[in-house]
N, C-alpha and C positions, 0 to 999 in steps of 0.2 A: 504494500500500500504506500503510495506517494501522493500526498494531498497538496493541491494548490488552493490558496485562500483568496477568495474574492474580497479585495481590500478597498474600501471606500474612503479611508482615513477617519471614519466616524466611530462613535462609541460602540455601536452594535457589532461592526466587524471586528473591532478590537476585543470586545468581550467574547465574541465567538471564537477568536483565536485562542484566548485564554482557556475557554472551555474545551476546545478541541485538543489543545496540548495536554490537558489533564486526562482526556479520554484516549488519545493516541500520541503519547509523548515523543515518539521518534519518527512520526509519519509525515509531519508538515514539512514541505520542501520549498515553499516560496509564496510570494504575494503577487496577486494580479490586480492591476489598476488600469482603468481607461482614463485618458487625459484629453482635454480639448487642445487640439494641435495649434489652433490660432493663438491661444493665450498661454499655453504650456501650464495649465492648471488641471487639477482633478475634475473630471466631469461632474457637474451639479454642485459639488461641495465647494468648488472654486478655490481649493487649497493650492498654494504655490508648490511647484515641483521640488524645490529645495526642502520644504517641510515634509513632503511625502517621502523623500529619500531619507530624511532624518528619522522618520518613523521606522522605515524599513531597517535602517542601521540599528536602531534601538531594539528591534525584535530579533536581530541576528539572522534574518532570512533574506535570500535574494529577492530583488524586486523586478517584476516583469511588467512592462508598460506597453499598452496598446494605444497609440495615438489615434484619435478620431478627428476627422475634418470638421470644420464648422462653417455652415450647418451640415448635419449628417442625417440622411434619411434612415429609417429603420431598416430598409433593405440593404443599404450600404453597411450599416452597423453589423447586421447579421452576417454579411459576407466577410467582413474583417475579423469578426469573432470566430467564424468557422475556420478561417485560415490559422488563426492563433491557436485554437483548440487542437488542430491537426499537429501543430508544432509541439504543443505540450505533451500530447500522446506519444509522439516520436521521442521526446525527451524522458519518457518513462513515468509521467504522471498518470495516476489511475482514477483520482477523484478530484472534485473541486467543491469547496465548502462555501456556503453563503450565510450571511447574518440575518436572513429574513426571519420575521417573528410570527406573523399570522395571516398575511395577505395571500389567499388561496390562488388568485389569478397570477400573481407574480411567481409563486412556486411552480404552478403548472406550466407557465411559459418557459421557465428554466429547464424543467424536466423534458418538455417537448423538444426544445432546441438541442439538448444534449443527448437525446435518445439515439443510440447507435454510434455515437461519436468516439467512444472509447474512454470518455470521462464520465464517471458516475457522480451525480450531485449529492451533496450532504447538507443537512440543515441542523447543525448542532444545538441551536437555541430556539428551534421552532416550537412554539406553544408549550414551552417548558413551565411557564407560570404566567399569571396576569402581568401585563407590562408595567403596571405600577409597582409590583413586587420586584420585577426584574430590574427596574431602574434603581430601586433601593439596594438590591444586591450589588449592582455595579458600584454605587457610591461606597457601600460598606466594604467592598472588595478593594477599594483604593483607586478606582478609575476616576480620572478627571478629564474633562473635555470642555471645549468652548464652542458655542453655536456660531457657525460660519454662514448659514443661509436660513432665511425665514420666508415662508410663504405668507405675505401680508393679508391674503384672503382668509387665512385660518388662524393667524397669530399676529399680534401687534409687532410692528417693526422694531420696537424698543428691545425686543428679545435678542436681536442680532448682536453678537459679540459678548453675550452674557455667559457666565460659567454654568455648566451643567452641574447643578448642585441641589441640595435640599430646598434652598430658597427658591430656585427656579421652579422646581416641581410644585411647590406650594402656590406659586403665582400663576401656574398654567390655568387658563379658563376651562370650565367644564366642556367636555367634548373634544379637547385636544389630547391626543395620546401621549402619555408620559415619556415614551421613547420616540415620539415623532414618526411612528410607523406609517401614518397616512400622508406623509410628505409635509407635515407642518413645519418641521425644521430639520436641518442637517448639522453635523458637528465635526470637530477635529479632536481626536483623543491625544492627550499629551503626557499622561501619567497613568501608571497602573501596572499590574502584575504581568502584563503581556510585554512590557518593555524592560530592557536591562537598566535603563536610567530615564528619569523624567526629561521632557523637552521644554525648554524655556521659550514661551511665545508671548507676544503682546498684540493687542487689537489695534489695527491701523484704521484706514478710512472705512466708513459705512456707506455703501453705494446701492442705488436702485438700478436694476438691469433686468430686462426681459421678464418683468412682472414679479421679480423676487428681490429681497433685500439681502445683500452680502456684506459680511464683515471680513475685511482683508487681514489675515493673520500674518505676522512678521516674526522672524526669529528675534528673541529678546537678547 
């Protein structure tokens, strides 16, 4: 078994890696991230490439990046990922792990796209417990993160750049998932048991772009 971890830079994928390493301590062989080629940032989370690399270095795992053009149609995305998956299978990977929590359509999409590819999908933190409890587990386990993206249609823009902590969880409006699983927010994990050392970051500019509010994180 050789597992590739789908790595978004956020708290869910970070906690998934921590969980997976406890389940399969010697099987994790690398991280996989897609980036926006035009901006050299992690897709959707908008994290700078240097911080992505710093995370990978802190996990002690090789980082595999698939650059995506901007804009990128779903058809083009699927072709790029198909080519990438073929390369990972050739390199000996047998499984790919995702940090999905409960969205059935997302899981089904991943399973369908990977069917027959040679990579079997894993979902280590899928429906393990209510997301309110999972968020508390993350904090109690030492995970620390910063919100890098907020959907202002679901959550006030003032949450962009805030620390993912007990105060933030208490301030979330009713109907907002505590882990942001419905796309309410995305994050950057910088401290926790999945890292060999914490990453020092600071919040830079807060910008509105493409209907979302982004907090630009910088190395501190």
